[in-house]
TINUTOR-986495 format. One line per 4 residues: number of its first residue (from 0); their letters; for each residue z, x, y of N, C-alpha, C, O. Coordinates in steps of 0.1 Angstrom, whole numbers, plus 5000, padded with zeros to 4 digits. Layout:
BEGIN
NUM) A) Z,X,Y,Z,X,Y,Z,X,Y,Z,X,Y | ...
//
This chain:
BEGIN
0) XXXX) 5267,5094,4902,5259,5084,4896,5246,5090,4891,5240,5099,4896 | 5241,5085,4879,5228,5088,4874,5219,5076,4874,5222,5066,4869 | 5208,5077,4881,5199,5066,4883,5186,5070,4876,5181,5081,4877 | 5180,5060,4870,5167,5062,4863,5156,5054,4869,5157,5042,4871
4) XXXX) 5145,5061,4872,5132,5055,4876,5124,5054,4863,5118,5064,4859 | 5122,5042,4858,5116,5040,4845,5101,5035,4847,5099,5024,4850 | 5092,5044,4845,5078,5041,4847,5070,5042,4833,5058,5044,4833 | 5078,5042,4822,5073,5045,4809,5064,5033,4803,5055,5036,4796
8) XXXX) 5068,5021,4807,5060,5010,4801,5055,5001,4812,5061,4991,4816 | 5043,5005,4818,5038,4998,4829,5031,4985,4825,5024,4984,4815 | 5033,4975,4834,5024,4963,4833,5010,4968,4836,5008,4976,4845 | 5000,4963,4829,4986,4967,4832,4982,4966,4847,4974,4974,4851
12) XXXX) 4988,4956,4854,4984,4955,4868,4989,4966,4877,4983,4969,4887 | 4999,4974,4872,5004,4985,4879,4995,4997,4878,4995,5006,4887 | 4989,4998,4867,4981,5010,4863,4971,5015,4874,4971,5026,4877 | 4962,5006,4878,4952,5011,4888,4959,5016,4901,4953,5024,4908
16) XXXX) 4971,5011,4905,4978,5015,4917,4986,5028,4914,4991,5034,4924 | 4988,5031,4902,4997,5042,4898,4991,5054,4891,4997,5062,4884 | 4978,5055,4893,4971,5067,4887,4975,5080,4894,4975,5091,4887 | 4979,5079,4907,4981,5091,4914,4996,5092,4920,5001,5103,4922
20) XXXX) 5001,5080,4923,5015,5079,4928,5023,5069,4919,5017,5058,4916 | 5035,5072,4916,5043,5062,4909,5048,5051,4918,5048,5053,4930 | 5053,5040,4913,5058,5029,4920,5069,5033,4930,5070,5028,4941 | 5077,5043,4926,5088,5047,4935,5084,5055,4947,5092,5059,4956
24) XXXX) 5071,5059,4947,5065,5067,4959,5059,5058,4969,5055,5063,4980 | 5057,5045,4966,5050,5036,4975,5058,5034,4988,5070,5031,4987 | 5052,5036,4999,5058,5033,5012,5058,5018,5015,5048,5013,5019 | 5070,5012,5013,5071,4998,5015,5082,4996,5026,5093,4997,5024
28) XXXX) 5077,4992,5037,5086,4989,5048,5092,5002,5054,5103,5002,5059 | 5085,5013,5054,5089,5025,5060,5096,5035,5051,5099,5046,5055 | 5099,5031,5039,5106,5039,5030,5101,5037,5015,5097,5026,5012 | 5101,5048,5008,5099,5046,4993,5112,5043,4986,5122,5044,4992
32) XXXX) 5110,5038,4974,5122,5035,4966,5131,5047,4965,5143,5047,4965 | 5125,5059,4962,5132,5071,4961,5140,5074,4974,5152,5078,4973 | 5134,5073,4985,5141,5075,4998,5153,5065,5000,5164,5069,5004 | 5151,5053,4996,5161,5043,4997,5173,5046,4988,5185,5045,4992
36) XXXX) 5170,5050,4976,5181,5054,4967,5189,5066,4972,5201,5067,4971 | 5182,5076,4977,5188,5088,4982,5197,5084,4994,5207,5091,4997 | 5193,5074,5002,5201,5070,5014,5213,5062,5009,5224,5063,5015 | 5211,5053,5000,5221,5044,4996,5232,5051,4987,5244,5047,4988
40) XXXX) 5227,5060,4979,5236,5067,4969,5236,5082,4970,5231,5089,4961 | 5240,5087,4982,5240,5102,4984,5247,5109,4973,5258,5105,4969 | 5241,5120,4969,5248,5128,4958,5245,5124,4944,5248,5131,4935 | 5238,5112,4943,5234,5108,4929,5223,5116,4923,5215,5122,4931
44) XXXX) 5223,5117,4910,5212,5124,4903,5201,5114,4899,5204,5103,4893 | 5189,5116,4903,5178,5107,4900,5169,5113,4889,5165,5124,4890 | 5167,5104,4879,5159,5108,4867,5146,5100,4867,5146,5089,4872 | 5136,5106,4860,5123,5099,4859,5118,5099,4845,5119,5109,4838
48) XXXX) 5113,5088,4841,5106,5087,4828,5092,5081,4830,5091,5069,4835 | 5082,5089,4827,5068,5085,4830,5060,5079,4818,5065,5079,4807 | 5048,5075,4820,5040,5069,4810,5034,5080,4800,5031,5077,4789 | 5033,5092,4805,5028,5103,4797,5032,5117,4802,5037,5117,4814
52) XXXX) 5030,5127,4795,5034,5140,4799,5027,5145,4811,5033,5152,4820 | 5014,5143,4812,5006,5148,4824,5012,5142,4837,5013,5148,4847 | 5015,5128,4836,5019,5122,4849,5034,5127,4852,5037,5128,4864 | 5042,5129,4842,5055,5134,4844,5054,5148,4851,5062,5151,4860
56) XXXX) 5045,5156,4846,5044,5169,4852,5040,5168,4867,5045,5176,4875 | 5031,5159,4870,5027,5156,4884,5039,5153,4892,5041,5158,4903 | 5047,5144,4887,5059,5139,4895,5069,5150,4897,5074,5152,4908 | 5072,5158,4886,5082,5168,4887,5078,5180,4896,5086,5187,4902
60) XXXX) 5064,5182,4897,5059,5192,4907,5061,5187,4921,5064,5195,4930 | 5060,5174,4923,5061,5168,4937,5076,5168,4941,5080,5170,4952 | 5085,5165,4931,5099,5163,4934,5107,5172,4925,5113,5167,4914 | 5109,5184,4928,5117,5193,4919,5131,5189,4918,5138,5193,4908
64) XXXX) 5136,5181,4927,5150,5176,4926,5152,5164,4917,5163,5160,4915 | 5141,5158,4912,5142,5147,4903,5142,5153,4888,5135,5162,4885 | 5151,5147,4880,5154,5152,4867,5146,5145,4856,5144,5133,4858 | 5142,5151,4845,5136,5144,4834,5147,5134,4828,5159,5137,4828
68) XXXX) 5142,5124,4822,5151,5114,4816,5156,5118,4802,5148,5116,4792 | 5167,5124,4801,5173,5129,4789,5186,5123,4785,5191,5126,4774 | 5192,5115,4794,5205,5110,4791,5204,5097,4783,5194,5091,4782 | 5215,5094,4776,5216,5082,4768,5220,5070,4777,5218,5058,4773
72) XXXX) 5227,5072,4788,5232,5061,4797,5229,5064,4811,5230,5076,4816 | 5225,5054,4819,5223,5055,4833,5231,5044,4840,5232,5033,4835 | 5236,5047,4852,5243,5037,4860,5235,5026,4865,5239,5014,4865 | 5222,5029,4868,5212,5019,4872,5198,5023,4868,5195,5035,4868
76) XXXX) 5190,5013,4864,5177,5016,4860,5167,5008,4869,5169,4996,4871 | 5157,5014,4874,5147,5008,4883,5134,5009,4875,5128,5020,4873 | 5128,4997,4872,5116,4997,4864,5104,4993,4872,5105,4985,4882 | 5092,4998,4868,5080,4994,4875,5077,4980,4874,5069,4974,4881
80) XXXX) 5083,4973,4864,5080,4959,4862,5085,4950,4873,5082,4939,4875 | 5094,4956,4881,5099,4949,4893,5090,4951,4905,5094,4947,4916 | 5079,4958,4903,5070,4961,4914,5056,4955,4912,5046,4961,4916 | 5055,4943,4906,5042,4937,4903,5036,4933,4917,5043,4927,4925
84) XXXX) 5024,4935,4919,5018,4933,4933,5020,4919,4938,5024,4918,4950 | 5017,4909,4930,5018,4895,4936,5032,4891,4938,5035,4882,4947 | 5042,4897,4931,5056,4894,4934,5061,4901,4946,5068,4896,4954 | 5056,4914,4948,5060,4921,4960,5055,4914,4973,5062,4914,4983
88) XXXX) 5044,4907,4972,5038,4900,4984,5048,4889,4989,5048,4885,5000 | 5056,4884,4979,5065,4873,4983,5079,4878,4987,5087,4870,4991 | 5080,4891,4988,5093,4897,4992,5092,4906,5004,5101,4914,5007 | 5082,4904,5012,5080,4912,5024,5092,4910,5034,5097,4920,5039
92) XXXX) 5097,4898,5036,5108,4896,5044,5120,4904,5040,5127,4911,5048 | 5124,4903,5027,5136,4911,5022,5134,4926,5023,5143,4933,5025 | 5121,4930,5021,5119,4945,5022,5121,4950,5036,5128,4960,5038 | 5117,4942,5046,5119,4946,5060,5134,4945,5064,5139,4953,5071
96) XXXX) 5140,4934,5059,5155,4933,5062,5163,4945,5055,5172,4949,5061 | 5158,4949,5044,5165,4961,5038,5163,4973,5046,5172,4981,5048 | 5151,4975,5052,5148,4986,5061,5158,4985,5073,5163,4996,5077 | 5159,4973,5079,5168,4972,5090,5183,4975,5087,5190,4981,5095
100) XXXX) 5187,4972,5075,5201,4975,5071,5203,4989,5068,5214,4995,5071 | 5193,4996,5063,5194,5011,5060,5193,5019,5072,5200,5028,5074 | 5182,5016,5080,5179,5024,5092,5185,5017,5104,5178,5009,5110 | 5197,5021,5108,5204,5015,5120,5197,5017,5133,5199,5010,5143
104) XXXX) 5188,5027,5134,5182,5031,5147,5173,5020,5152,5170,5019,5164 | 5168,5011,5143,5159,5000,5147,5165,4992,5158,5157,4988,5168 | 5178,4989,5158,5184,4981,5169,5183,4988,5182,5182,4982,5192 | 5185,5001,5181,5184,5009,5193,5170,5009,5199,5168,5009,5211
108) XXXX) 5160,5010,5190,5146,5009,5195,5144,4996,5202,5137,4996,5213 | 5149,4985,5197,5146,4972,5203,5152,4972,5217,5145,4967,5227 | 5164,4977,5219,5170,4977,5232,5163,4986,5242,5162,4982,5254 | 5158,4997,5238,5151,5007,5247,5138,5001,5251,5133,5004,5262
112) XXXX) 5131,4993,5243,5117,4988,5247,5117,4976,5256,5106,4972,5260 | 5129,4970,5258,5129,4958,5266,5122,4960,5280,5116,4951,5285 | 5124,4972,5286,5118,4974,5299,5103,4975,5299,5097,4975,5309 | 5097,4976,5287,5083,4978,5286,5075,4966,5282,5064,4966,5278
116) XXXX) 5082,4954,5282,5076,4942,5276,5065,4936,5285,5057,4928,5280 | 5064,4940,5298,5054,4934,5306,5040,4937,5301,5037,4949,5297 | 5032,4927,5300,5018,4929,5295,5015,4924,5282,5004,4920,5279 | 5025,4923,5273,5023,4916,5260,5032,4904,5259,5041,4902,5268
120) XXXX) 5030,4896,5249,5037,4883,5249,5044,4881,5235,5040,4886,5225 | 5055,4874,5236,5063,4872,5224,5065,4857,5222,5069,4850,5231 | 5061,4853,5210,5064,4839,5206,5075,4839,5196,5074,4847,5186 | 5085,4832,5198,5097,4832,5189,5108,4840,5196,5108,4842,5209
124) XXXX) 5118,4845,5189,5129,4852,5195,5127,4867,5197,5122,4874,5188 | 5130,4871,5209,5128,4885,5213,5136,4894,5204,5131,4906,5201 | 5147,4890,5199,5156,4899,5191,5150,4903,5178,5155,4912,5171 | 5140,4896,5173,5133,4899,5161,5121,4909,5162,5115,4911,5152
128) XXXX) 5119,4913,5174,5108,4923,5177,5114,4937,5179,5122,4938,5188 | 5111,4946,5170,5116,4960,5171,5104,4969,5173,5095,4971,5164 | 5103,4976,5185,5092,4985,5188,5098,4998,5191,5106,5000,5201 | 5094,5008,5184,5098,5022,5187,5094,5026,5201,5083,5023,5205
132) XXXX) 5102,5034,5207,5099,5038,5221,5086,5047,5221,5080,5049,5232 | 5082,5053,5210,5071,5061,5209,5058,5053,5206,5047,5060,5205 | 5059,5040,5205,5047,5032,5202,5040,5028,5215,5046,5028,5226 | 5027,5025,5215,5020,5020,5226,5014,5007,5224,5007,5005,5214
136) XXXX) 5017,4997,5232,5012,4983,5231,5005,4980,5244,5011,4980,5255 | 4992,4977,5242,4984,4974,5254,4986,4959,5258,4990,4951,5250 | 4982,4956,5271,4983,4942,5275,4975,4933,5267,4964,4937,5262 | 4979,4920,5266,4971,4910,5259,4975,4909,5244,4969,4901,5237
140) XXXX) 4985,4917,5239,4989,4916,5225,4999,4905,5224,5008,4903,5233 | 4998,4897,5213,5008,4886,5211,5016,4889,5198,5010,4891,5187 | 5029,4889,5199,5038,4891,5188,5044,4877,5185,5050,4871,5194 | 5044,4872,5172,5050,4860,5168,5061,4863,5158,5058,4866,5147
144) XXXX) 5073,4861,5162,5085,4864,5154,5090,4851,5148,5102,4851,5142 | 5083,4840,5149,5088,4827,5144,5092,4827,5130,5103,4821,5126 | 5085,4834,5121,5087,4833,5107,5093,4846,5101,5095,4847,5089 | 5096,4856,5110,5102,4868,5105,5101,4879,5115,5094,4878,5125
148) XXXX) 5109,4890,5112,5109,4902,5122,5096,4910,5122,5089,4910,5112 | 5094,4917,5133,5083,4926,5134,5088,4940,5137,5095,4941,5147 | 5084,4950,5129,5089,4964,5132,5077,4973,5134,5068,4973,5126 | 5077,4979,5146,5065,4988,5150,5071,5002,5150,5079,5005,5159
152) XXXX) 5065,5011,5142,5071,5025,5141,5066,5034,5152,5057,5030,5161 | 5071,5046,5152,5067,5057,5162,5053,5060,5161,5047,5062,5150 | 5046,5062,5172,5032,5066,5173,5022,5055,5170,5010,5058,5171 | 5026,5043,5168,5017,5032,5166,5010,5029,5179,5016,5029,5189
156) XXXX) 4997,5025,5178,4990,5021,5190,4983,5007,5186,4976,5006,5177 | 4986,4997,5195,4981,4984,5193,4973,4980,5205,4978,4979,5216 | 4960,4978,5202,4951,4975,5214,4951,4960,5217,4957,4952,5210 | 4946,4957,5229,4945,4944,5234,4938,4934,5225,4930,4938,5217
160) XXXX) 4942,4921,5226,4936,4910,5219,4940,4910,5204,4932,4905,5195 | 4951,4916,5201,4956,4916,5187,4967,4905,5186,4976,4904,5195 | 4967,4898,5175,4978,4888,5172,4985,4893,5160,4980,4894,5149 | 4999,4895,5161,5007,4900,5150,5018,4891,5147,5026,4888,5156
164) XXXX) 5019,4886,5135,5029,4876,5131,5038,4882,5121,5034,4889,5112 | 5051,4880,5123,5061,4884,5114,5063,4875,5102,5058,4864,5102 | 5068,4880,5091,5074,4894,5089,5063,4904,5088,5053,4902,5081 | 5065,4915,5095,5054,4925,5096,5061,4939,5098,5070,4940,5106
168) XXXX) 5056,4949,5091,5060,4963,5093,5047,4971,5095,5038,4970,5087 | 5047,4979,5106,5036,4988,5108,5041,5003,5109,5050,5006,5117 | 5036,5011,5100,5041,5025,5098,5037,5035,5109,5028,5032,5117 | 5042,5047,5108,5041,5057,5118,5026,5060,5120,5018,5062,5111
172) XXXX) 5022,5062,5133,5009,5067,5138,4997,5058,5133,4986,5063,5132 | 5000,5046,5130,4989,5037,5126,4983,5031,5139,4989,5030,5149 | 4971,5026,5137,4963,5021,5149,4959,5007,5145,4952,5005,5135 | 4962,4997,5154,4958,4983,5152,4949,4979,5163,4952,4979,5175
176) XXXX) 4936,4976,5160,4926,4973,5170,4920,4959,5167,4914,4956,5157 | 4922,4950,5178,4916,4937,5177,4918,4930,5164,4909,4925,5157 | 4931,4929,5160,4934,4925,5146,4942,4911,5147,4949,4908,5157 | 4941,4904,5136,4949,4892,5134,4956,4894,5121,4950,4894,5110
180) XXXX) 4969,4897,5122,4977,4900,5110,4988,4889,5108,4996,4887,5117 | 4988,4882,5097,4996,4871,5095,5002,4871,5081,4998,4878,5072 | 5012,4862,5079,5016,4858,5065,5025,4867,5058,5028,4865,5046 | 5030,4878,5064,5039,4887,5058,5032,4899,5053,5026,4899,5042
184) XXXX) 5032,4910,5060,5023,4922,5057,5031,4935,5059,5039,4936,5069 | 5029,4944,5051,5034,4958,5052,5022,4968,5054,5013,4968,5045 | 5023,4976,5064,5012,4986,5066,5019,4999,5067,5029,5001,5073 | 5013,5009,5060,5019,5022,5058,5016,5031,5070,5012,5027,5081
188) XXXX) 5019,5044,5068,5017,5054,5079,5002,5058,5080,4995,5058,5070 | 4998,5061,5092,4985,5066,5095,4973,5057,5090,4964,5062,5084 | 4975,5044,5092,4964,5035,5088,4956,5031,5100,4961,5032,5111 | 4944,5026,5098,4936,5020,5109,4932,5006,5104,4925,5004,5095
192) XXXX) 4937,4996,5112,4936,4982,5108,4929,4974,5119,4933,4975,5131 | 4919,4966,5115,4913,4957,5124,4909,4944,5116,4911,4944,5104 | 4903,4935,5123,4899,4922,5116,4911,4914,5112,4921,4914,5119 | 4909,4906,5101,4919,4897,5097,4926,4902,5084,4920,4905,5074
196) XXXX) 4940,4902,5085,4948,4906,5073,4958,4895,5071,4965,4891,5081 | 4960,4890,5059,4970,4880,5056,4978,4884,5044,4972,4887,5033 | 4991,4884,5045,5001,4886,5034,4996,4897,5024,4993,4894,5013 | 4995,4909,5029,4990,4920,5021,4999,4932,5023,5006,4934,5033
200) XXXX) 4998,4941,5013,5005,4954,5014,4994,4965,5014,4986,4966,5005 | 4995,4974,5024,4986,4985,5026,4994,4998,5027,5002,4999,5036 | 4991,5006,5017,4999,5019,5017,4993,5029,5027,4983,5026,5034 | 4998,5041,5027,4995,5052,5037,4981,5056,5036,4974,5056,5026
204) XXXX) 4976,5060,5048,4963,5067,5050,4951,5058,5046,4941,5063,5041 | 4952,5046,5048,4942,5036,5044,4935,5030,5057,4942,5027,5066 | 4922,5028,5056,4915,5022,5067,4909,5009,5064,4902,5007,5054 | 4912,4999,5072,4904,4987,5073,4902,4984,5088,4909,4975,5093
208) XXXX) 4894,4991,5094,4893,4992,5108,4884,4982,5115,4884,4981,5127 | 4877,4974,5107,4866,4966,5113,4868,4951,5108,4877,4948,5101 | 4859,4943,5113,4860,4929,5110,4858,4927,5094,4853,4935,5087 | 4864,4916,5089,4864,4913,5075,4878,4908,5072,4888,4910,5079
212) XXXX) 4879,4901,5061,4892,4895,5057,4898,4902,5045,4891,4904,5034 | 4911,4905,5046,4919,4910,5035,4931,4901,5033,4939,4900,5042 | 4931,4894,5021,4942,4884,5020,4949,4886,5006,4942,4888,4996 | 4962,4884,5007,4970,4884,4995,4966,4896,4985,4964,4893,4973
216) XXXX) 4965,4908,4990,4960,4919,4983,4970,4931,4984,4978,4932,4993 | 4969,4940,4974,4976,4952,4974,4967,4964,4975,4958,4966,4965 | 4967,4972,4985,4958,4983,4988,4965,4996,4987,4975,4998,4995 | 4961,5005,4979,4968,5018,4977,4964,5028,4988,4959,5024,4999
220) XXXX) 4968,5041,4986,4966,5051,4996,4951,5056,4996,4944,5056,4986 | 4947,5062,5007,4934,5068,5009,4923,5059,5005,4913,5063,4999 | 4924,5046,5009,4913,5037,5007,4906,5034,5020,4912,5035,5031 | 4893,5032,5019,4885,5028,5031,4877,5016,5028,4869,5015,5019
224) XXXX) 4879,5005,5036,4872,4993,5035,4862,4992,5047,4866,4992,5058 | 4849,4992,5043,4839,4992,5053,4839,4979,5061,4845,4969,5058 | 4831,4979,5072,4830,4967,5081,4825,4955,5073,4815,4956,5066 | 4832,4944,5076,4828,4931,5070,4831,4930,5055,4827,4920,5049
228) XXXX) 4837,4940,5049,4842,4939,5035,4853,4928,5035,4861,4928,5043 | 4852,4919,5025,4861,4908,5025,4865,4905,5011,4858,4906,5001 | 4878,4901,5010,4884,4896,4997,4886,4881,4997,4890,4875,5006 | 4882,4875,4985,4886,4861,4983,4900,4861,4977,4903,4868,4968
232) XXXX) 4908,4852,4982,4922,4851,4976,4925,4837,4971,4937,4834,4969 | 4915,4829,4969,4917,4815,4964,4904,4811,4956,4893,4811,4962 | 4906,4806,4944,4895,4802,4936,4890,4788,4941,4898,4780,4946 | 4877,4785,4939,4872,4772,4943,4879,4761,4937,4879,4750,4943
236) XXXX) 4884,4762,4925,4891,4752,4918,4906,4752,4919,4913,4745,4912 | 4911,4761,4928,4925,4763,4930,4932,4766,4918,4944,4763,4916 | 4926,4773,4909,4932,4777,4896,4941,4789,4897,4940,4797,4907 | 4949,4791,4887,4958,4803,4886,4949,4816,4885,4939,4816,4878
240) XXXX) 4952,4826,4893,4944,4838,4893,4949,4847,4881,4960,4850,4879 | 4939,4851,4873,4941,4860,4862,4933,4873,4864,4921,4872,4869 | 4939,4884,4862,4933,4897,4864,4928,4903,4851,4936,4903,4842 | 4916,4908,4852,4911,4916,4840,4912,4931,4844,4907,4935,4853
244) XXXX) 4920,4938,4836,4923,4952,4838,4920,4959,4825,4928,4959,4816 | 4909,4966,4824,4905,4972,4811,4903,4961,4801,4895,4952,4803 | 4910,4962,4790,4909,4952,4779,4920,4942,4780,4921,4933,4772 | 4928,4942,4791,4940,4933,4792,4937,4922,4802,4929,4924,4812
248) XXXX) 4943,4910,4800,4942,4899,4809,4956,4897,4814,4965,4894,4806 | 4958,4897,4827,4972,4895,4833,4972,4883,4841,4964,4881,4850 | 4981,4874,4838,4983,4861,4845,4992,4863,4857,5004,4866,4855 | 4988,4861,4869,4996,4863,4881,5006,4851,4883,5016,4853,4890
252) XXXX) 5002,4840,4877,5011,4828,4879,5010,4822,4893,5018,4813,4896 | 5000,4826,4901,4998,4821,4914,4984,4818,4917,4975,4823,4911 | 4981,4808,4926,4967,4805,4930,4963,4813,4941,4951,4813,4945 | 4972,4821,4948,4968,4829,4959,4970,4844,4956,4981,4849,4957
256) XXXX) 4959,4850,4953,4959,4865,4951,4945,4870,4953,4935,4864,4947 | 4944,4881,4960,4931,4886,4963,4927,4897,4954,4921,4895,4943 | 4929,4910,4958,4925,4922,4951,4936,4932,4949,4945,4933,4957 | 4934,4940,4939,4942,4952,4937,4932,4964,4939,4921,4964,4933
260) XXXX) 4935,4973,4949,4926,4983,4952,4933,4997,4950,4942,5000,4958 | 4928,5004,4941,4935,5017,4937,4932,5028,4947,4923,5027,4955 | 4939,5039,4946,4938,5050,4955,4924,5057,4955,4917,5057,4945 | 4920,5062,4967,4908,5069,4969,4895,5060,4967,4884,5065,4965
264) XXXX) 4897,5047,4967,4886,5038,4966,4879,5035,4979,4886,5035,4990 | 4866,5034,4979,4858,5031,4991,4849,5020,4989,4841,5020,4979 | 4850,5010,4998,4841,4998,4997,4831,4999,5009,4836,5001,5020 | 4818,4998,5006,4808,4999,5017,4809,4987,5026,4816,4977,5023
268) XXXX) 4801,4987,5037,4800,4975,5046,4795,4963,5038,4786,4964,5030 | 4801,4952,5041,4797,4939,5035,4800,4937,5021,4794,4928,5015 | 4809,4944,5015,4812,4942,5000,4821,4930,5000,4832,4929,5006 | 4817,4920,4991,4825,4908,4990,4831,4908,4976,4824,4909,4966
272) XXXX) 4845,4907,4976,4852,4908,4963,4857,4895,4959,4864,4888,4967 | 4853,4891,4947,4858,4878,4942,4873,4877,4940,4879,4888,4939 | 4878,4865,4939,4893,4864,4937,4897,4871,4924,4891,4870,4914 | 4908,4880,4926,4913,4887,4915,4905,4899,4910,4907,4904,4899
276) XXXX) 4897,4905,4919,4890,4917,4916,4899,4929,4916,4908,4930,4925 | 4898,4938,4906,4907,4950,4905,4898,4962,4906,4889,4964,4897 | 4901,4971,4916,4894,4983,4917,4903,4995,4912,4913,4997,4918 | 4899,5002,4902,4907,5013,4897,4905,5025,4906,4896,5024,4915
280) XXXX) 4912,5036,4904,4912,5047,4912,4898,5053,4914,4890,5053,4905 | 4895,5057,4927,4883,5064,4931,4870,5057,4928,4860,5063,4924 | 4870,5044,4930,4858,5036,4929,4851,5037,4943,4857,5036,4953 | 4838,5039,4942,4830,5040,4954,4819,5029,4953,4809,5031,4946
284) XXXX) 4821,5018,4959,4813,5006,4956,4804,5002,4968,4808,5001,4979 | 4791,4999,4965,4781,4996,4975,4776,4982,4972,4771,4975,4982 | 4776,4977,4960,4771,4964,4957,4777,4953,4966,4789,4954,4969 | 4769,4943,4970,4773,4933,4979,4784,4924,4973,4794,4921,4980
288) XXXX) 4783,4920,4961,4793,4911,4954,4798,4918,4942,4791,4922,4933 | 4811,4918,4941,4818,4924,4929,4829,4914,4924,4834,4906,4931 | 4832,4916,4911,4842,4907,4905,4848,4914,4893,4842,4923,4887 | 4859,4909,4888,4865,4914,4876,4871,4928,4878,4878,4930,4888
292) XXXX) 4870,4936,4868,4876,4949,4868,4865,4960,4870,4855,4961,4863 | 4868,4969,4880,4859,4980,4883,4866,4992,4878,4876,4996,4884 | 4861,4999,4868,4867,5010,4861,4869,5022,4871,4863,5023,4881 | 4878,5031,4867,4881,5043,4875,4869,5051,4876,4861,5052,4867
296) XXXX) 4867,5058,4888,4856,5067,4891,4843,5060,4890,4833,5066,4886 | 4842,5047,4894,4829,5040,4894,4821,5045,4906,4827,5046,4917 | 4808,5047,4904,4800,5052,4915,4789,5041,4918,4781,5038,4909 | 4789,5035,4930,4779,5026,4935,4781,5012,4928,4782,5002,4935
300) XXXX) 4780,5012,4915,4781,4999,4908,4787,5001,4894,4786,5012,4889 | 4793,4991,4888,4799,4993,4874,4789,4998,4865,4777,4994,4864 | 4793,5008,4857,4784,5015,4847,4780,5029,4851,4777,5037,4843 | 4781,5031,4865,4778,5045,4869,4790,5052,4873,4800,5046,4876
304) XXXX) 4790,5066,4872,4802,5073,4874,4801,5083,4886,4791,5090,4887 | 4812,5084,4893,4814,5094,4904,4814,5107,4897,4822,5109,4888 | 4806,5117,4902,4807,5130,4896,4820,5137,4901,4824,5136,4913 | 4827,5144,4892,4840,5149,4894,4840,5158,4907,4848,5156,4916
308) XXXX) 4831,5168,4907,4832,5178,4918,4829,5171,4931,4834,5175,4942 | 4820,5161,4931,4817,5154,4944,4829,5146,4948,4832,5145,4960 | 4836,5140,4939,4848,5132,4942,4858,5141,4948,4864,5138,4958 | 4861,5153,4942,4871,5162,4947,4867,5167,4961,4876,5169,4970
312) XXXX) 4854,5170,4963,4850,5176,4976,4851,5165,4986,4857,5168,4997 | 4847,5152,4983,4849,5142,4993,4863,5139,4996,4867,5137,5008 | 4872,5139,4986,4886,5136,4988,4893,5146,4997,4900,5143,5006 | 4890,5159,4994,4896,5170,5002,4891,5169,5017,4899,5172,5026
316) XXXX) 4878,5166,5018,4873,5164,5032,4879,5153,5040,4883,5154,5051 | 4881,5142,5033,4888,5130,5039,4902,5133,5042,4907,5129,5053 | 4910,5139,5033,4924,5142,5035,4925,5152,5047,4935,5152,5054 | 4916,5162,5048,4917,5172,5059,4916,5166,5072,4921,5171,5082
320) XXXX) 4909,5154,5074,4909,5147,5086,4922,5142,5091,4924,5140,5103 | 4932,5141,5082,4945,5137,5085,4955,5149,5084,4967,5147,5084 | 4949,5161,5084,4957,5173,5083,4964,5175,5070,4975,5181,5069 | 4958,5170,5059,4964,5171,5046,4954,5176,5036,4942,5177,5038
324) XXXX) 4959,5180,5024,4951,5185,5013,4957,5183,5000,4969,5180,4999 | 4950,5184,4989,4955,5183,4976,4962,5196,4972,4957,5207,4975 | 4974,5195,4966,4980,5206,4960,4972,5210,4948,4965,5202,4942 | 4974,5223,4944,4967,5228,4932,4970,5219,4920,4962,5216,4912
328) XXXX) 4983,5216,4918,4987,5208,4906,4981,5194,4907,4979,5188,4896 | 4979,5188,4919,4973,5175,4920,4958,5176,4917,4953,5167,4910 | 4951,5186,4921,4937,5189,4917,4936,5189,4902,4927,5183,4896 | 4945,5197,4896,4944,5198,4881,4947,5185,4874,4940,5182,4864
332) XXXX) 4956,5177,4879,4959,5164,4873,4947,5155,4874,4944,5148,4865 | 4941,5155,4886,4929,5146,4888,4918,5150,4879,4910,5141,4874 | 4916,5163,4876,4906,5167,4867,4909,5162,4853,4899,5157,4846 | 4921,5163,4849,4925,5158,4835,4923,5142,4835,4919,5137,4825
336) XXXX) 4927,5136,4846,4926,5121,4846,4912,5117,4845,4908,5107,4838 | 4903,5124,4852,4888,5121,4852,4883,5122,4838,4875,5113,4833 | 4887,5132,4830,4883,5134,4817,4887,5122,4808,4879,5118,4799 | 4900,5117,4810,4905,5106,4802,4898,5093,4805,4894,5085,4796
340) XXX) 4895,5091,4818,4889,5078,4822,4874,5077,4820,4869,5066,4820 | 4868,5088,4818,4853,5088,4817,4848,5092,4803,4836,5093,4801 | 4857,5094,4794,4853,5099,4781,4848,5087,4772,4844,5089,4761
//
């Protein structure tokens, strides 16, 4: 089989989330789309078509086994239009169920952990709680599986006085401290989460470790949300949320949507984001109240720019704390992207 990952015509809402990783690289429920396709269709050839040559080069450097899109016909096509943030928030249950169907080990994890249930509490059916044997759950944690399954990956640590409601997925080596997580949420690998989170998707290596509300939002990789930073996810007039992204206006068709937060973005303590705020890649925001569209590489407040060398220095320092670094081709790509976004 020949499968095509079509990223050539992005909805504007995808752009801030896809400056550094394509939609098929997003860790949703423990697997990326690429990993799911490789599991479901072993031996298939996977092709990719990107928005521009620079981004295609980035992808092909990361995935040498993915082919350029040169064929006239494909057996299946997967488009980024099927990954709109507000639509994904409504599919958390099906994403988790897909993970359970593909990764059969989850049922084994559930059976192994039964002996360790003393100290935490389950509301709903025990059979919908899946905890990897390598996870640590402290006494006083409440799991509510009434509305959907809960999957806790290897290396996760959940501290006392946390309330976790399904459907919920928590990725490998993430830490949950004194948190209230509700409404259908996906959390990636090596995240630090605290405070209140409702119906949100948080990708890998992202921190929201302190008090503050994150609701109906999509947060990319390597993001840091400071203490008491909060997103509004409902307009005062209960109107449909429309997103301003560059020169485009995108109608979400829903009254409940918070923020889109692009990769490498940092929000300082106490930043309040109005309903439908969009932060493009590498925004470093200190202003107390923000709204609308925050352009890529914004420094402190809209209109000011993050200096390139400072951004790269800060990024490499932050990544090194998780034992990671930028590849040379990723550094080169970010330099070119900076030139395009700030010219």
